[in-house]
C-alpha positions as CSV (number, residue, x, y, z in Angstrom):
1,M,2.8,37.2,33.9
2,M,0.9,33.9,34.2
3,M,-0.1,33.9,30.8
4,M,3.7,34.5,29.6
5,M,4.8,31.6,31.8
6,R,2.0,29.4,30.6
7,R,3.1,30.3,26.8
8,M,6.6,29.5,27.9
9,I,5.7,26.1,29.1
10,S,3.6,25.2,26.4
11,R,6.4,25.9,23.8
12,A,8.7,24.0,26.0
13,L,6.5,20.8,25.7
14,L,5.3,21.3,22.2
15,G,9.1,20.8,20.9
16,P,9.7,17.4,22.6
17,M,6.2,16.1,21.9
18,A,6.3,17.1,18.3
19,A,9.5,15.2,18.0
20,L,8.0,12.3,19.8
21,G,5.0,12.3,17.1
22,F,7.4,12.7,14.3
23,R,9.5,9.8,15.4
24,L,6.6,7.5,16.0
25,S,5.4,8.0,12.7
26,L,8.5,7.3,11.2
27,L,8.9,4.1,13.2
28,L,5.7,3.3,11.8
29,L,6.4,3.4,8.2
30,L,9.9,2.0,8.5
31,S,8.6,-1.0,10.4
32,A,5.8,-1.5,7.8
33,V,8.4,-1.1,5.2
34,G,11.1,-3.1,6.6
35,Y,8.6,-6.0,7.2
36,A,7.3,-5.6,3.8
37,G,10.9,-5.6,2.2
38,A,11.8,-8.9,4.0
39,A,8.4,-10.6,3.4
40,G,8.3,-10.4,0.1
41,A,11.8,-10.7,-1.1
42,C,12.2,-12.8,-4.4
43,S,15.4,-14.3,-3.2
44,S,13.6,-16.6,-0.7
45,V,11.8,-18.4,-3.4
46,A,13.3,-22.0,-3.4
47,F,13.4,-24.1,-6.9
48,S,13.6,-27.6,-7.3
49,S,16.8,-29.8,-9.1
50,N,19.1,-27.2,-7.3
51,R,18.3,-24.6,-9.8
52,V,20.1,-21.1,-8.6
53,Y,20.1,-17.8,-10.3
54,A,22.0,-14.8,-10.1
55,A,19.6,-12.1,-9.9
56,C,16.0,-11.9,-9.1
57,S,13.2,-9.1,-8.8
58,D,9.9,-9.1,-7.4
59,L,7.5,-7.6,-10.4
60,P,4.9,-5.1,-9.8
61,R,2.0,-6.6,-11.1
62,L,0.2,-9.9,-10.7
63,S,2.0,-11.1,-7.6
64,S,5.0,-12.6,-9.7
65,S,8.9,-12.5,-9.7
66,L,11.5,-13.1,-12.4
67,H,14.7,-14.9,-11.6
68,W,17.6,-15.2,-13.9
69,S,21.3,-15.5,-14.9
70,Y,22.7,-14.1,-17.8
71,D,26.0,-14.9,-19.7
72,N,26.8,-11.7,-21.5
73,A,29.7,-13.2,-23.5
74,S,27.5,-15.8,-25.1
75,A,24.1,-14.0,-24.8
76,T,22.6,-16.8,-22.9
77,L,19.4,-16.3,-20.7
78,S,18.6,-18.9,-17.9
79,L,15.1,-17.8,-16.3
80,A,12.6,-19.0,-13.9
81,F,9.1,-17.0,-13.7
82,V,7.0,-17.3,-10.7
83,A,3.4,-16.4,-10.6
84,P,0.0,-17.9,-9.5
85,P,-2.3,-18.3,-12.4
86,A,-5.9,-16.8,-12.2
87,K,-7.2,-20.3,-11.5
88,P,-5.5,-23.6,-10.5
89,E,-6.3,-24.9,-14.3
90,G,-4.8,-21.7,-15.7
91,W,-1.7,-20.8,-17.1
92,V,1.4,-18.2,-16.5
93,A,3.4,-16.6,-19.4
94,W,6.5,-14.6,-19.7
95,A,7.8,-13.0,-23.0
96,I,10.4,-10.9,-24.6
97,N,9.3,-8.4,-27.1
98,P,11.9,-7.4,-29.4
99,T,9.9,-4.8,-31.2
100,G,7.9,-3.0,-28.8
101,D,6.9,-3.1,-25.2
102,G,3.2,-4.5,-25.5
103,M,1.7,-8.0,-26.2
104,T,1.7,-7.9,-30.0
105,G,5.2,-8.9,-31.2
106,S,6.0,-10.8,-28.1
107,Q,7.9,-13.9,-28.2
108,A,6.2,-15.8,-25.4
109,L,6.8,-19.1,-22.9
110,I,3.6,-20.2,-21.4
111,A,3.2,-23.0,-18.8
112,F,0.0,-24.8,-18.2
113,H,-1.4,-28.2,-17.5
114,Q,-0.7,-30.3,-21.0
115,P,-3.5,-32.4,-22.4
116,D,-1.9,-35.4,-20.5
117,G,-2.3,-33.4,-17.2
118,A,1.5,-32.7,-16.9
119,M,2.6,-29.3,-16.5
120,G,4.4,-28.1,-19.6
121,V,5.8,-25.0,-21.5
122,Q,5.1,-24.1,-25.0
123,T,6.4,-21.3,-27.1
124,Y,4.2,-18.8,-28.9
125,N,4.6,-16.0,-31.5
126,I,1.9,-13.5,-30.4
127,T,1.3,-11.6,-33.6
128,G,-2.0,-9.8,-32.7
129,L,-5.1,-10.1,-30.1
130,G,-6.9,-12.8,-31.8
131,P,-6.4,-16.6,-31.0
132,I,-3.0,-17.9,-30.4
133,A,-1.2,-21.2,-31.5
134,K,2.1,-22.7,-30.8
135,G,5.0,-22.5,-32.6
136,P,8.6,-21.4,-32.9
137,I,9.9,-18.1,-31.5
138,D,12.4,-15.6,-32.6
139,F,14.9,-17.2,-30.2
140,K,16.3,-20.7,-29.6
141,T,15.0,-22.2,-26.4
142,W,15.6,-25.4,-24.5
143,D,15.4,-26.9,-21.0
144,L,11.8,-25.8,-20.7
145,A,9.9,-27.0,-17.9
146,A,7.2,-25.9,-15.5
147,E,6.0,-27.1,-11.9
148,Y,2.6,-26.3,-10.2
149,S,2.3,-26.4,-6.2
150,G,0.6,-24.2,-3.5
151,G,-1.2,-22.3,-6.1
152,V,1.9,-20.9,-7.6
153,T,3.6,-21.8,-11.0
154,R,7.1,-22.0,-11.8
155,L,8.1,-21.6,-15.6
156,Y,11.9,-22.4,-16.6
157,G,13.7,-22.0,-19.5
158,K,17.2,-20.9,-21.2
159,M,17.1,-18.7,-24.2
160,K,19.6,-17.7,-26.7
161,L,19.5,-13.9,-27.4
162,A,21.0,-11.5,-30.1
163,A,24.6,-10.8,-29.3
164,G,25.2,-7.8,-27.4
165,T,21.6,-7.8,-25.8
166,T,21.8,-6.3,-22.2
167,V,18.2,-4.8,-21.7
168,V,15.1,-6.5,-23.2
169,N,11.3,-5.6,-23.2
170,Q,9.7,-8.3,-20.9
171,V,5.7,-8.9,-20.9
172,W,4.1,-11.1,-18.2
173,Q,0.7,-12.8,-17.7
174,V,-1.7,-15.1,-16.2
175,G,-4.8,-16.6,-17.3
176,S,-7.8,-18.6,-15.8
177,A,-8.6,-21.3,-18.6
178,V,-7.1,-23.8,-21.1
179,A,-9.1,-25.1,-23.8
180,N,-8.1,-28.2,-25.9
181,G,-4.5,-27.3,-25.1
182,V,-4.8,-23.7,-26.1
183,P,-4.6,-20.8,-23.3
184,Q,-7.5,-18.5,-23.6
185,K,-7.8,-14.9,-22.9
186,H,-6.7,-13.4,-19.8
187,D,-8.5,-10.5,-17.8
188,F,-8.4,-7.0,-19.0
189,Q,-8.1,-5.6,-15.5
190,Q,-5.5,-2.6,-15.0
191,D,-3.0,-5.3,-13.4
192,N,-3.1,-7.4,-16.5
193,L,-2.8,-4.4,-19.1
194,Q,0.1,-2.9,-17.1
195,S,2.3,-6.4,-16.9
196,K,5.1,-5.0,-19.0
197,G,8.3,-3.2,-18.8
198,T,12.1,-3.5,-19.2
199,V,14.9,-5.6,-17.7
200,D,18.4,-5.0,-17.8
201,L,20.0,-8.5,-17.5
202,V,23.3,-7.3,-16.5
203,K,22.8,-4.6,-13.9
204,G,19.6,-6.4,-12.5
205,A,17.3,-3.0,-12.9
206,V,13.5,-3.8,-13.8
207,S,11.2,-0.9,-14.5
208,L,7.7,-0.8,-15.4
209,S,6.1,0.7,-18.9
210,G,3.4,3.4,-18.6
211,G,5.7,5.0,-15.7
212,S,3.6,8.1,-15.6
213,T,0.4,6.8,-14.6
214,T,1.7,4.2,-12.5
215,R,4.0,6.8,-10.7
216,K,0.9,9.3,-10.3
217,R,-1.1,5.7,-8.8
218,N,1.8,5.1,-6.5
219,V,2.0,8.8,-5.2
220,H,-1.8,8.7,-4.5
221,G,-1.5,5.8,-2.3
222,V,1.4,6.7,-0.4
223,L,-0.3,10.2,0.2
224,N,-3.7,8.8,1.3
225,A,-2.1,5.9,3.4
226,V,0.2,8.3,5.4
227,S,-2.4,11.2,6.1
228,W,-5.9,9.3,6.4
229,G,-4.7,6.1,7.6
230,I,-1.5,7.2,9.6
231,L,-1.3,10.8,10.5
232,L,-5.1,11.3,11.6
233,P,-5.0,8.4,14.0
234,I,-1.7,9.7,15.3
235,G,-3.4,13.2,15.9
236,A,-6.4,11.7,17.5
237,I,-4.3,9.8,20.1
238,F,-2.4,12.8,20.8
239,A,-5.8,14.3,21.8
240,R,-7.3,11.6,23.6
241,Y,-4.7,10.8,26.0
242,L,-1.8,13.4,26.3
243,K,-4.3,15.9,27.9
244,T,-4.7,13.4,30.8
245,F,-1.3,14.7,31.9
246,K,-1.4,18.3,33.3
247,S,1.9,19.1,32.2
248,A,0.8,18.4,28.5
249,D,-1.8,21.1,28.7
250,P,-2.1,23.2,26.3
251,A,0.8,21.5,24.3
252,W,-1.6,18.5,23.5
253,F,-4.1,20.7,21.5
254,Y,-1.4,22.7,19.4
255,L,-0.1,19.1,18.7
256,H,-3.6,17.5,18.0
257,V,-4.2,20.4,15.8
258,S,-0.8,20.3,13.8
259,C,-1.1,16.8,13.2
260,Q,-4.6,16.9,11.8
261,I,-3.9,19.8,9.6
262,I,-0.7,18.4,8.0
263,G,-2.7,15.2,7.5
264,Y,-5.2,17.0,6.0
265,G,-3.1,19.0,3.5
266,V,-1.3,15.8,2.4
267,G,-4.7,14.1,2.3
268,V,-6.0,16.8,0.0
269,G,-3.0,16.3,-2.3
270,G,-3.8,12.5,-2.4
271,W,-7.3,13.2,-3.0
272,A,-6.7,15.8,-5.9
273,T,-4.1,13.2,-7.5
274,G,-7.0,10.3,-7.0
275,L,-9.1,13.0,-9.1
276,N,-6.8,13.4,-11.7
277,L,-6.3,9.5,-12.3
278,G,-9.9,9.4,-12.5
279,S,-10.4,11.7,-15.0
280,K,-7.8,10.0,-17.2
281,S,-9.0,6.5,-16.8
282,K,-12.0,6.3,-19.0
283,G,-14.1,3.1,-18.8
284,I,-12.3,2.2,-15.5
285,Q,-14.2,3.0,-12.2
286,Y,-14.0,1.9,-8.6
287,T,-17.1,3.3,-7.3
288,T,-16.8,2.1,-3.8
289,H,-13.3,3.8,-3.4
290,R,-14.3,7.1,-5.3
291,N,-17.4,7.6,-3.1
292,I,-15.8,6.8,0.3
293,G,-12.9,9.4,-0.9
294,I,-15.6,12.2,-1.4
295,A,-17.3,11.7,1.6
296,L,-13.9,11.4,3.6
297,F,-12.8,14.7,1.9
298,S,-16.3,16.5,2.7
299,L,-16.1,15.3,6.5
300,A,-12.4,16.5,6.8
301,T,-13.1,19.9,5.5
302,L,-16.0,20.1,7.6
303,Q,-13.7,19.3,10.4
304,V,-11.3,21.7,9.8
305,F,-13.6,24.7,9.4
306,A,-15.6,23.7,12.4
307,L,-12.3,24.5,14.3
308,F,-13.0,28.2,13.7
309,M,-16.3,27.8,15.4
310,R,-15.1,26.0,18.4
311,P,-17.0,27.6,21.3
312,S,-15.1,28.4,24.7
313,K,-14.8,26.0,27.5
314,D,-17.7,27.8,29.3
315,N,-20.0,28.1,26.6
316,K,-23.2,26.2,26.9
317,Y,-22.7,24.8,23.3
318,R,-19.5,23.4,23.8
319,F,-20.9,20.0,25.0
320,Y,-22.7,19.7,21.8
321,W,-19.7,20.8,19.6
322,N,-17.7,18.2,21.4
323,I,-20.3,15.6,20.5
324,Y,-20.2,16.6,16.8
325,H,-16.2,16.8,16.7
326,Y,-16.1,13.1,18.2
327,L,-18.6,11.8,15.8
328,V,-17.2,13.3,12.6
329,G,-13.3,13.0,13.8
330,Y,-13.6,9.0,14.2
331,T,-15.9,8.8,11.3
332,V,-13.1,10.0,9.1
333,I,-10.3,7.9,10.8
334,V,-12.6,4.9,10.2
335,L,-13.3,5.6,6.7
336,G,-9.8,6.7,6.0
337,I,-8.5,3.3,7.0
338,V,-11.1,1.3,5.0
339,N,-10.3,3.5,1.9
340,V,-6.7,2.9,2.4
341,F,-7.4,-1.0,2.4
342,K,-9.3,-0.6,-0.7
343,G,-6.8,1.4,-2.2
344,L,-4.2,-1.4,-1.7
345,K,-6.4,-3.9,-3.3
346,I,-7.0,-1.7,-6.2
347,L,-3.3,-1.0,-6.9
348,S,-2.8,-4.8,-6.9
349,I,0.5,-4.4,-5.4
350,D,2.3,-7.5,-3.5
351,H,0.5,-8.3,-0.4
352,K,3.5,-7.5,1.6
353,W,2.5,-4.0,1.7
354,T,-1.3,-4.8,2.9
355,V,0.4,-6.8,5.7
356,G,2.9,-4.0,6.2
357,Y,-0.1,-1.5,6.8
358,I,-1.9,-4.0,8.9
359,I,1.3,-4.0,11.3
360,A,1.4,-0.3,11.2
361,I,-2.4,0.0,12.3
362,C,-1.7,-2.9,15.1
363,I,1.0,-0.8,16.5
364,L,-1.1,2.2,16.8
365,G,-4.2,0.2,18.0
366,G,-1.5,-1.3,20.7
367,V,-0.4,2.3,22.0
368,A,-4.0,3.1,22.0
369,L,-5.2,0.4,24.3
370,F,-2.0,0.7,26.6
371,L,-2.6,4.4,26.9
372,E,-6.7,4.0,27.3
373,V,-5.7,1.8,30.5
374,V,-3.1,4.3,32.0
375,T,-5.6,7.3,31.3
376,W,-8.1,5.7,32.9
377,L,-6.0,4.4,36.0
378,I,-4.9,7.9,36.4
379,V,-8.5,9.5,36.3
380,L,-9.8,7.0,38.6
381,K,-7.3,7.6,41.1
382,R,-7.8,11.6,40.8
383,K,-11.5,10.9,41.4
384,S,-10.7,8.8,44.3
385,K,-9.0,11.8,45.6
386,N,-11.5,14.3,44.8
387,P,-15.0,12.7,44.5
388,T,-16.9,15.8,43.4
389,K,-18.9,15.3,40.4
390,P,-17.8,17.4,37.6
391,S,-20.4,19.3,35.5
392,D,-18.5,20.4,32.7
393,G,-16.1,17.7,31.3
394,S,-13.5,18.6,34.1
395,N,-13.2,18.0,37.8
396,S,-12.9,20.7,40.4
397,N,-9.0,20.8,39.9
398,G,-9.6,21.2,36.1
399,V,-8.4,18.0,35.2
400,Q,-9.9,16.6,31.9
401,R,-11.4,13.3,31.9
402,P,-10.5,10.9,29.1
403,L,-13.7,11.4,27.6
404,S,-13.5,15.0,26.7
405,V,-11.9,16.8,24.2
């Protein structure tokens, strides 16, 4: 009878606590995304000479953005391209490719410090992978200008497109050096190679070329950030702090296990996606990120299987199992967070997403710190009422100390 009542109470507690955990996860994700969207909006960029544009988009590569106004009737495009050059003495470029989706065939505007030291824009018809030379392009251009301040270059210009044009293939790029007035080769990192896509000048929609690989990379990043970077830390918080409250026993255990198993399952999906990406990215290796990922998956798998060998509370080996469980569990959490940051760096996405994840981790850390203080206050209060020295991680009333699992 007592066992039946205990199960009923556990189920009654588990529902509200699971809902609380889900809401906390959702709140953290929405807060991070909301902040990121607000912090990185291209609409916040200001331009000199009262320049105003009807549409803008944060481009997904090279921390850049495109701003434009388009008169469909006259096929006139007024644009501003904003990006940090690879080095202060480097260059930035924006181009339309009327024949393909890559660099070859691009009709480019390139901004850099001219030989006289002033910022300027030159036009280039990119015919191949060799050295480039300035010259006329397929589109009439005017009002070309550029500015450099705060580590960012702003390229301005107007172009006359073919009548009826509404969608164009765009290519953008940054470089680190200019020699004798000629922009030198850019890096060939993944970010540089994938800085291309399309722009719907009327609808304001921007898409990225090479969509299949890009989508897989983004899916890989999201799955790992949610699993290793958020769900597992939340599960650890449930285990460490909820069990201090008598009414939460054993609901805290089921909530902890559920959160960790879901996080592990999602993480396995992210890990498998990463393996698939690695097999299709010959010559591109991120050794540290890959090695941490392998270690993370191995330790997490070991932790899951160890659950089936968990000794009972009165077993003499339970103390040693707890030590193992703590060490492996916290190692997985630390490695997971570190690897999320490394993954964000590899993706080279806008800095706003890294800041958003930092905010999510800080919120979790703040919650954990607050609960740590509350937990110790409760434990010390109980110990003052019952000074009997516990011998197995519990006091004589069966109340778990905060360092027990």
